[in-house]
C-alpha positions in Angstrom: 136.5 -21.5 133.5 138.9 -21.5 136.2 142.4 -20.2 134.5 144.5 -20.6 131.7 144.7 -24.5 132.1 141.6 -24.5 130.5 142.7 -22.7 127.6 143.7 -24.7 124.6 147.4 -25.0 124.0 146.8 -25.1 120.2 145.4 -21.6 120.2 147.6 -18.6 120.7 145.7 -15.8 122.7 148.3 -13.2 122.1 147.7 -13.8 118.2 144.5 -11.8 117.9 144.5 -12.5 114.1 144.6 -16.2 114.7 141.7 -16.8 117.1 139.5 -14.3 115.4 140.2 -16.5 112.1 139.5 -19.5 114.4 136.2 -18.1 115.5 135.3 -17.2 111.8 136.2 -20.8 110.7 133.7 -22.1 113.2 131.1 -19.8 112.5 131.2 -20.7 108.8 131.4 -24.3 109.3 129.3 -24.8 112.3 126.2 -27.0 111.7 122.6 -25.9 112.8 122.6 -28.6 115.4 126.0 -27.0 116.9 124.8 -23.1 116.6 123.7 -23.3 120.4 127.3 -24.2 121.3 129.0 -21.4 119.5 128.8 -18.1 121.2 128.1 -14.7 119.2 130.9 -13.3 120.9 133.4 -15.8 120.2 135.0 -13.6 117.3 135.5 -10.4 119.6 136.4 -12.0 123.0 138.8 -15.1 123.7 137.3 -16.1 126.5 134.0 -16.8 125.1 135.7 -18.5 121.9 137.6 -20.9 124.6 134.1 -21.5 126.3 132.5 -22.4 122.8 135.2 -24.7 122.0 134.8 -26.8 125.1 131.0 -26.8 124.4 131.5 -28.1 121.1 133.9 -30.7 122.4 131.1 -32.1 124.4 129.5 -33.6 121.2 131.0 -35.9 118.7 130.1 -33.7 115.8 131.7 -30.8 117.6 135.0 -32.8 118.5 135.3 -33.7 114.5 134.8 -29.7 113.8 137.4 -28.7 116.4 139.8 -31.4 115.0 139.5 -29.6 111.3 140.0 -26.3 112.9 143.2 -27.4 114.5 144.4 -28.7 111.1 143.1 -25.6 109.4 145.2 -23.5 112.0 148.6 -25.7 111.6 148.0 -25.0 107.6 147.3 -21.5 108.1 150.5 -21.1 110.1 152.7 -22.9 107.6 151.5 -20.7 104.8 152.0 -17.7 106.8 155.5 -18.9 107.7 156.5 -19.4 104.1 155.5 -15.9 103.3 152.1 -16.9 102.3 153.1 -19.6 99.7 151.0 -22.5 98.5 152.0 -25.4 96.5 150.9 -25.4 92.8 151.1 -28.4 90.7 151.1 -28.2 86.8 152.5 -29.9 84.0 154.8 -28.4 81.4 156.0 -29.9 77.9 159.4 -31.1 78.4 160.6 -28.7 76.0 159.1 -25.9 77.9 160.4 -27.3 81.3 164.0 -27.2 79.8 163.8 -23.7 78.4 162.6 -22.9 82.0 165.4 -24.5 83.6 168.0 -22.6 81.2 166.3 -19.3 81.6 166.3 -19.7 85.6 170.2 -20.6 85.3 170.8 -17.8 82.9 169.1 -15.3 85.5 170.8 -17.1 88.3 167.6 -17.7 90.0 165.3 -20.7 90.6 162.7 -21.8 88.5 159.9 -21.0 91.0 160.9 -17.5 91.4 161.3 -17.0 87.4 157.9 -18.3 87.0 156.7 -15.9 89.7 158.5 -12.9 88.1 156.8 -13.9 84.8 153.3 -13.8 86.4 154.0 -10.5 87.9 155.3 -8.9 84.9 152.2 -10.3 82.8 149.8 -8.9 85.6 151.8 -5.5 85.6 151.3 -5.5 81.7 147.8 -6.5 81.7 146.9 -3.6 84.4 148.9 -0.9 82.1 146.8 -2.1 79.1 143.7 -1.8 81.2 144.9 1.9 82.1 145.4 2.4 78.6 142.1 1.4 77.5 140.6 3.5 80.0 142.6 6.4 78.8 141.6 5.8 75.2 138.0 5.5 76.1 138.2 8.5 78.0 139.5 10.5 75.1 137.3 9.3 72.7 134.4 10.5 75.0 136.0 13.9 75.2 136.4 14.0 71.6 132.8 13.0 70.9 131.5 15.3 73.5 133.8 18.3 72.1 132.6 17.6 68.8 129.0 17.6 69.6 129.2 20.9 71.5 131.0 22.5 68.7 128.2 21.4 66.2 125.7 22.7 68.8 127.5 26.0 69.0 127.7 26.2 65.2 124.1 25.8 64.9 123.3 28.1 67.7 125.3 30.9 65.7 123.5 30.1 62.6 120.2 30.6 64.2 120.8 33.5 66.1 122.4 35.3 63.0 119.1 34.4 61.2 117.2 36.1 64.0 119.0 39.1 63.8 119.1 39.3 60.2 115.4 38.7 60.0 114.8 41.6 62.4 116.9 44.0 60.2 115.2 42.9 57.0 111.8 43.5 58.8 112.9 47.0 59.6 114.4 47.7 56.1 111.2 46.7 54.5 109.2 48.7 56.8 111.5 51.9 55.9 111.2 51.0 52.3 107.4 50.8 52.2 107.2 54.1 54.0 109.7 55.9 51.6 108.1 54.4 48.4 110.4 53.1 45.7 112.5 56.2 45.5 115.6 56.1 47.9 116.9 59.6 49.2 120.4 60.5 47.7 122.8 60.8 50.8 125.6 63.3 51.3 128.8 62.0 52.0 128.3 62.9 55.9 125.0 60.9 55.9 126.4 57.9 53.9 129.3 57.9 56.6 126.8 58.1 59.6 124.7 55.2 57.8 128.0 53.0 57.3 128.6 53.7 61.4 125.2 52.8 62.0 125.8 49.5 60.0 128.9 48.8 61.6 127.3 49.3 65.1 124.3 47.1 64.3 126.8 44.5 63.2 128.5 44.8 66.5 125.1 44.3 68.2 124.4 41.0 66.1 127.8 39.7 67.1 127.4 40.4 70.7 123.7 38.6 70.6 125.5 35.6 68.8 128.4 35.6 71.3 126.0 35.8 74.2 123.8 32.9 72.8 127.0 30.7 72.4 128.2 31.7 75.9 125.1 30.8 77.6 125.0 27.6 75.9 128.3 26.6 77.0 127.6 27.7 80.5 124.4 25.4 80.6 126.0 22.5 78.9 127.0 19.5 81.1 130.9 19.2 81.5 130.8 15.7 82.2 133.4 13.3 80.1 
């Protein structure tokens, strides 16, 4: 290549997005018989892209491919110049078309702009509804997990209380067996001490239950 005179006039070197897009176009549509004419560096180096274009134009099939590329580039430029707009044809019932025209007039806008607004509003509504469903599903999952955890904690409280009660009953039975059927008569001071011991034992039981519950909460997964 001897200079800028060999660069295709229809391809803008300063627009890297355009010529990289052109290289990608050729890569996607190049047949196996033309692969050798297309450089692997065409999408990263403008000079290699130009060489590839000239190489492709040396064959009849390649000439047709380059013509399609030039047409595709013109269409791409047109779409970009129109802000990315693309013609969309569809048929509406006459009554709907009349309503659309009236609404556009009332809103002092074009029918196309009004349709675009309707579509955007519908898309925003769909997104909001999707977010709402996600939040509802999340809250339902949290509720299920919370309910499950509460049920498990209640069961732990029951089991730990049974365990402590079984221990107390075992000690009481052993004491009763050793003392016989007659229980000693307690003085007021002895009864007060006995009651204090009972309260102390109840605190121990409650602490054991609370410890079991706390351990289960700490080991339980927090995922929602």
